[in-house]
N, C-alpha and C positions, 0 to 999 in steps of 0.2 A: 231752331230745332224742327225738324220735319216731323209732323204728326199725321198719322194715318187715321182718318175719322171714319172709315168704313167699318162700322160696328155690326155685331150680330150676337145672337144669344147662344150660350151653351147651357146645359142642364145638369145640375148635380143631384143625384138621387138622395132622398131622405127615406130612411129605413124604419119600419115599424118594429119595435122590440118585441111586440106580442105576436104578430103574424109571421115576422121574418121576411115579409115582402116589401117591395118599394111602394111607400105610401103616397109619395109626392116628389116634386122636383122643385129646386130653387133656380129661377132663371138668372143667369149671370152674364154680364156684358163682356165680350171678347173683341180682340182686334188682331191684325197681323203685324209683325214687326217688319223691318226692311228686308228680311230674309224669307218672308212668307210664313214664318212660324206663328201659330196661334198663341196669344198670351193674354192675361188679364187686362181689362180696360180701366182697372181701378186707378192706375197712375194718371190716366187721362182726366179722370173725373176729380182729381185732386190738384190739377194744374192750376197754378195761381193766376195765369193770364187768360183763362177762359171764362166767360161770363156764365152766370147761372142760367140765363135764358138759353144760351147755346147748349149748355149741358142738358137742360130739360128737353130740348128738341132732340138731341141724340138719344137720351134715355127713353123717350116716348117711341122713337124709331125702333130701338131694341125691344121694348115692350110689346109693340105691335107685332113684330116678327115672332116673338115668343108665343103670343096668344094665337097667332095665325097657325103656327105649327102645332100647338097644344090642342086646337080645335079639331085636329085630324086624328088625335089619339083616342082610341076606343077602349078605354079601360076606366077603373074607378079612382085613379090617382088624382092628386090635386096639384096645383101650380102656385108657387110663391113668388110674388113680384115685389122687388125692392123699390120703395118710393122715399125719397129724402123728405124728412119733416121740414126742412128748410125751404124746399121748393113749394110746399103747400102754401107758404106765405104769399105767393104770387097769384094764387087762385082768386078770382073775383066772382065767378058764377059757380056755385057749388051744385047747381042743377045740371051742369054739363061737365062733369068730371071726365077727363080724357080716357081713363081706364074704363069707365062704365060704357062710354060710347064705343070703344073697341070691343067690349064683350057683346054688345048688341050687333056690332058689325059681323062678328064671327060666330054668333048664336051659341055662345058658351054658357053652360050652367054656372051661374054665379056662385053656387055653393061649393064649387070645386076650385075657387080661387081665393087665395089669401094675400092680403096686403101687408107687407113687411115694413114697418116704419123703422127707418134707419136715422142715425145721428140724434143729437139732443137739442140743438138750438132751433127754436121755431116759435111763432106766435101761438100760444096755447089755445086761445079761442078758436083760431082758424083750424088748428089741428083737430080739436074736438069736433068742430063742424064737419070737417072732412070725414072723420071716423064715423060720425053719426050717419052721414049720407052713405058711406060704404056699407054700414051695417043694415041700413034701411033697404038697400038693394040686395041683401042676402050674402055679402062677402064677409069673411072672417078677418080678424085683425091680429097681427103678430107684432111683438116688440123685439127687435134685434139687439144683440150685444148686451143683454141684460146682466147687470153686475159690473159693467165697465165704469159706471159713475153713480154718485148718489142721486143725481136728478132722475135716474131711471125709476127709482122707487116712487117719486111723485107722479111720473107718467103712468106707471101701472095703476096707481090709485085713480087717476083720472080717466084713463082709456079703458081699464078693465079688459085687457086683451084676451083672446081666445087661446093664444099661443105665446109662450116666452121662449126665446132662443138664448141660451146661456152664452155669455161672452166667451169666445174661443180661448183667449189667453188665460182667463181666469179658470176655465174648465181644465185646460191642460195642466196648469200649475196645481190645481186641486187634486188631479189624478196622481200626482207624485207625492201627495201628503202635505202636512203642515197646516197652518191656520186657514189656508184657502180651502181645504177640504171641509172644514166646519162652515165656512161662509157659503160654499156651494150647497151643502146640505140645508142650511137655513133658507137660502134663496129658493131651493126646490120645495121646501115645506110651505113657504109663503105662496109659491105658484099654485101648489095643490089646494091650499086653503081658499084661494080665490078662484078655484075652478079652471085653472089654466092647464093646458097640456105643455109638457117640457120637451124641447128639442135641444140636444147637445151638438153643437158644432165642433169642428176640429178634431173628430174622432179619427186618430191615425194609427192607434196600436190596439192590440187585444186588451191591454190593461185600461186604456181610455174607455173602451166599450163596457168593460166589467164595472169600472167606476160609475159610468153613467147608469147602468142598471141599479147600482146600489143607491143612487140618488133618485130612483123612481122615474127616470126619463123614459117617456113613451116612444121617442123618436131619436134616431141617431144620424148624423150626417158627417162625412169626412172621407179622407183618402184611404182609410181602412177598407172601404168598399170601393169607392170610385171617385176620381176627380170629375169636374164638370165635363160633359161630352156633348158632341153636336147632335146626337140622336138620343131618343128615349130608349129605355132598356126593357127587357122582358121582366115582368114584376117578380118572379121567383129567382132572379139571377143570384141572389146572395143568401137564399133560404138555407142551403147546407151550412154555409159558414156561420150564420146566425144561430142555427140549431146547435152546433158544436160549442159556440161561445155561451149560449144559454146553459148548456150542460156543465160547462166549466164553472159558471157563476153559481149554479145550484150546488155543485160538489163543494165549492169553497164556502158557501153560505151555510151548508149543512155542517161542515167541520167547525165553523165558528160557532154555530148555534149549539152544537154538541158541547163545545168548551164552555159556553155560557151556561148551559144547563148544569154541568158538573160544578162550575163555580158557584151557581146559585144554591145547589144542593149542600155544598160544604158550608156556605155562609148560613143557610137556614139551620143546619145542625149547630153551629156555633151560637146562633141567636137563641135556639131552644136551650142550650146550656146556660147562656146569660140570663135568660128568662127565669130559670129556676134559682139562679144564684141571687140575682138582685131583689127577688121577692122574699128572701130569707130575712128574718128580723136581724140576724147577726152578719149581714153581708159586709164583707171586708175585701178591699182590693188586693190585699196581701194573699188572700186565699185563692185568687185566680191563677190557674196554671199558665205557664208561659209556652210550653211545648205545644199545647193544643192550638194555640194561636200563631205559632211560628209559620211564616210563609203564607199566611191566610190572606193577607191584604187589608186585615182590619186596622184602621187608623186609631179610632176611638169610638166610645159609646157614651150615652148620656140619657137622662130621663126628663121628660116634660110632663106637666100636668095637662089636663084635657083642654085647657085654654091656649096651649102652645108655649107656656112659660117654662124655661129650662130651670129645673129644680135641683139638679145634681151638677157636680163638676163634669168636665170632660174627662173620661177615664182613657188616657192615651196609651197606645201600645207602640213602642219604638225600640229598636235595638234589643229585641227580645226581653223588654223590661216594661212593667206597668208603672204609670205615674198619674198624678191627678193635677188638673188645672181648673181653678174656680172662676177664671175671668169672665166666662160667659153665663154664669148663673144669672137668671133674671132676663136673658134674652128671650124674645118671642119668635117662634117658628111657625105660627099658626097659618101664615100666608103662603107657605110652600104647599104645592098641590098634594104631595104625598101625605102631609100631615092630616088635612081634613078628609082625604080619602080613607085613611086608616081608621079615623073616627066613625066612618059609616058602617064599620063592621063590628061585630060582637068581640068582646075581649078574647085573646088567644085564638081567633078565628082565622086570620089571614095576615101574611106578611106582605106589606106593600113596598114596592121598589121605585125609586125615583129614576128619572132620566139621567144619562151621564152628564156630569158637569165638571168644569175645571176648578179645583179647590184653589182659593186665592192664596192661602198661606203656604201650601206645598207645591202649587202649579201642577198637581197631578190630576188625571182624570179620575173622578170618583162617582160612586153611587151611594145613596142613603137608603138603608133598609129600616122599615118602621113596623112595630108590632104593638098593638094595644094590650097592655098588661092586665088592666082591670078597668073599672068604671072611671077612674081618675088619673091613671098614669099611662104614658106611652114610652116605649123603649126605641131609641134610634141608634143605629150603628152606621158609621161612615166607613166605606171600604174603598180601596183602590180598584179601579175597573180599567185595566190597561189593554183590553182586547181592542182590536181595530175593526 
């Protein structure tokens, strides 16, 4: 098979969600096919008959061209360079890393360059040594395809990257809903807790972009804006498009939040009613009306002592009927965050709400509302929370 090994860089813009401007570029290797058309060189770098040493040589050639071109760009954007973790295994002298030498050659501000670590298989000691050296010289570190494999979590803990790029396939699946949505939200929360910036790759539609915003992604990259191109672009090229998308996101988020507020107000009213009923000495489940709770989303309520021990049955509401289930009497819920949070308030002072969770028995998305009744008792109400 004839292979064209004349490689060159193209640059795909990375958009800032906040400013709406091009924040940076990812340098990607390109080649021409037999008809002279530009295409990705990814297939070449996956060719089984080409040695790692040859691939490294080609990659460094592309990297050098990219840095040379970037050195002439007079704006505040950054450049991301992909470096295979596997190739770091071949480095013997970490004081003379090729990329650092290129930066010196072209007199590039090192704070404007990000090293994007790709793939998963490498010598962890050498990888950490390379990362340490890059950071020592002012470069930032990104992890690519985060979420593509469990080993990525270990790498995040070891490298503590500045930027995490969510795996394209995972992100696109998550934007369509399903369990992948929850996974991406968890990954983005992990990234934020470790101080990382989030980049969503593979943003191809408006819905992809809006989902990225919902995940708290600071940067977006994909064909919705631009494929990789030979030249850099004007920083505000996509500003109007981003402004419109942000307005759409705000409008949708406001609509959802309005619904949540109305939902919470309804539940708070029902909790106030239950509060009065359960504190009566002659409380009886038979006295609770059904119409008041119809279509409310209330699944059941129960009472715990201040130590978290459930002292009452579960009072279940299903098919417009109340029933009692004593199986969980004696269970302890003190370890749940909303329980010890509600204990920090005076009785009848504040209703505390849990995060959404998927109920094991019903497979429904639920929330728990908690109210401290008095010095010794806490009322807890589990409710279906089906908004997206």
